N, C-alpha and C positions, 0 to 999 in steps of 0.2 A: 550631503552627498552631492548636491549641485555645485557647491564651491569646489570640492575636490575634483569633479569632472571638468569644470571650467578652467581650472589651473593645469589640468593634464598631468597631475602628479599621482604616482602610485602611493596608496595609503594602506597601511596595515591596521586593522581595527579588531580588537579582541572583545568578544562578547559571549555570554552564556545564553543570550536570548535568541532562540532559534528563528523566530519570525523576523526579528531584526536582521539577523545574518542572511536569511533568504532574500529579504526585500532590498537590501542595499549593496549586496556583494556581486561582483563580476565572477569571483572565484572564492571558494571556501576551502580551508584546510581544517578538516575535522580531526580533533585530537582526542586521544584517550591515554591517560597516565603519561603525558609528556611526549607521546609518539603520534605522528600524523598517520591516521588509519585510512583516510580517503581525501583526495584532492580533486576538485572539479567545480563545474558551474553549479549554481543552486539547483537547477533542474536535474542535473546528473546525481547530485547528492540525494535529492528528495525521491526521484523516481527510479534510480538505479543504485541503491545503496550496495556496498560491497559485502556487508556482513550484517548479522542481526543487531549488533551494537549501533551501527550507523543508521539502520532502519528505525530503530526504537528511539534513538536520540533526537533525530530530526523529524518532528511531526508525530502523529499517531500512526501506529502500524498494526495490522492484523497479520499474524503469522499463521501459515497454513502448511500442514504436512500433506503432500500429495504423492501419488504413485505415478511414475512415468508409464504410459501405455505404449507410446511409440515415439521414435525419433524421426523427425521429418527435416527436409532441407532447410527450412527457415526457423526451426525451433523444436519444441517438444509438445506432444499431446499428453496432457496429464489428467488424472481422474481423482475426483473426490465425491464420495457417496453416489456413485453411478453417473455423475455428471462429468463430462469431459470438456477440456479447454485447450486451445492451442496457444502456446506461450512462446513469444520470440526468445531465442537463446542462441548466441553465437559461440558458446563455449563447447568444451568436450569433456569426456570423462564419465558420462552417464550412459546407462543402457536401460532397455525396457525392464520394467518391474522394480527399478530402483525407487526408493523413497527420497524425496528432496523437500527442502523447506522453501517456501515462497512468502513474499510479502505482498499485501494488497492494502492500499490506502483507503481510508473510510469513504472518500468521495467516489471510489470506483465500485461501490456497492449500491444496488437498487433494491428497494423493498417492494414486493408485489403481493397482492391479496390472494393470488392463485398461481399454480405452477405455470411457468411460461411455456408457450407452445414449442419453442426451440429448446435445445439442450442447454443446460447451464444453471438451472435453479436448484437451490439447496434449502431444505426445510429448516426453519428456526423459530424460536419463541422470543418475542420482545420482552426483555426483563425490565428495562427502564428507558426513559427518554428525557431529554433536556432541551427546551427551546433556547436557542442561542442567537436569535435575530434572524439573519439570512439563512441559517441552517437549523435543523433540529437533529441532535445527536441521539442515536439509538444504540443501546447495548443489547445484543442479540445472542442467545444461547444457540449454538450450532454444534451438534454432537457434544463432545467434551470440551469445546472451546467457547470463548466469549469474543464476539466480534463487535467492532464499533462501526456504525454506518452514519455518514453525514449526508442528510437528505435536504434539498432545498425546502425551507419552511412553507413556501407557497403550496407545495404538494400536500394533499390531505393524506394522512397516515392512519393506520388502525390504532386502537388503544393499546396500552401496555398489556402484557400477559397474553397477547394474541399470537396465534400461529401466523407466520409469514413465509414467503419464499424469498430467498436472497439470491439476487442475480449478480454475478461478478462480470464486470467489463474485462474481457481477456487482455485488453491493452493495459489494464491497471495491475496485472500480475507481473511479478519480477522474481526470478530465481536468485536465491541467496547462496553465497558460499558459506559452508559450515565453518564456524570458528569457536 
């Protein structure tokens, strides 16, 4: 990568390794069956995937079906299990009470031992965990879904099979186009 940048030459690099693509690319062309389905910076591809395929292909993704409570100037207010979140969204075509799909990355989830004072906590059960060095990955049953949460390992966490509250960072939510 340093040689390519020092030469100032455009380079096309083909890889199936998502981490490698994210770490060395200025731009990524994400392809499915020979077609480019999304083109953008690594941050755009990761945090603002255009559809479920892109979200699932690059990194781990939790898919959440939510109901729109309200449309506001800078986004949507959505509801899941009585918790509401304001989500940035610049698109159109939605109205109150529509159901939409969203993606949230594992690092945008926090695990709490008790219901948070502010709105936004959703009850779940830890099903499994895996220490991965800097993070511990948790698989959590939330309603009829299984979510993945990546929590810094330095944080002490409850044992498996324990009830937890999952808090979603609203900045980590992203509206997906259905496809």
